[in-house]
C-alpha positions in Angstrom: 0.0 0.0 0.0 1.5 3.3 -1.0 0.1 6.5 0.6 1.8 9.7 1.5 0.0 10.6 4.7 -1.2 8.3 7.5 -3.1 9.6 10.5 -3.2 7.6 13.7 -6.5 8.3 15.6 -8.8 6.6 18.0 -12.1 7.4 16.2 -15.0 5.1 16.9 -15.6 2.5 14.2 -12.1 3.2 12.7 -9.1 1.0 12.4 -6.7 3.4 14.1 -5.1 4.4 10.9 -6.7 6.9 8.5 -5.6 7.7 5.0 -4.8 11.4 5.1 -4.9 11.8 1.4 -7.8 9.8 0.2 -9.8 9.5 3.4 -11.2 6.4 5.0 -9.6 3.9 7.3 -6.9 1.4 6.4 -6.3 -2.1 7.7 -2.9 -2.7 9.1 -2.6 -5.8 6.9 -3.1 -3.7 3.8 -0.4 -1.1 4.6 2.1 -3.8 5.7 2.9 -3.1 9.4 4.4 -5.7 11.6 2.1 -8.0 13.5 3.5 -6.6 16.8 2.5 -3.0 15.8 -0.8 -4.2 14.5 -1.5 -5.7 17.9 -0.5 -2.6 19.8 -2.8 -0.5 17.5 -5.7 -2.9 18.1 -5.3 -2.9 21.9 -4.8 0.9 22.1 -7.8 1.5 19.8 -10.0 -0.6 22.1 -9.0 1.4 25.2 -9.4 4.7 23.3 -12.9 3.7 22.2 -13.7 2.9 25.9 -12.6 6.4 26.9 -14.9 7.8 24.2 -17.8 5.9 25.6 -17.1 7.6 29.0 -17.1 10.9 27.2 -13.3 11.4 27.9 -14.0 12.3 31.5 -10.8 10.8 32.8 -8.1 13.4 31.9 -5.2 11.2 33.2 -6.4 8.3 31.0 -6.8 10.6 28.0 -3.2 11.8 28.4 -1.9 8.3 28.7 -3.8 7.2 25.6 -2.6 10.2 23.6 1.0 9.5 24.7 0.6 5.9 23.5 -1.0 7.1 20.3 2.0 9.3 19.6 4.3 6.4 20.3 2.3 4.2 17.9 2.6 7.0 15.2 6.3 7.1 15.7 6.5 3.3 15.4 4.4 3.4 12.2 6.7 6.1 10.8 9.7 3.9 11.5 8.1 0.9 9.8 6.9 3.0 6.8 9.6 5.6 6.3 8.1 6.8 3.0 4.9 8.0 4.6 4.1 11.2 6.5 2.6 10.1 9.8 0.7 12.3 12.2 -1.4 11.7 15.3 -4.9 13.1 15.9 -6.3 13.2 19.5 -10.0 12.5 19.5 -10.1 13.5 23.2 -8.6 16.9 22.5 -9.9 17.2 18.9 -6.6 18.3 17.6 -3.4 17.0 16.0 -0.6 16.3 18.5 3.0 16.7 17.3 5.2 13.7 17.2 8.3 15.6 18.3 
């Protein structure tokens, strides 16, 4: 899978990775990430969705999830060096820098 911009986000009903150019969500198997990273994304996404169901009322949990999301985005960037990778916090409704 060749794309120029991947967005890691915890949106409900998403896969955790959004195509920043064409829109829509991408499966980890399609873009070719390692099984270890795919598992991390899946586990993180489940916890992020849970936080959403509780209306992001736990600020400490939101911070932890966003920190983990940034780390996932960095790992994704390392595995797919040709892609621009960013992280979008659904709790804060804004992009969080990776650096």
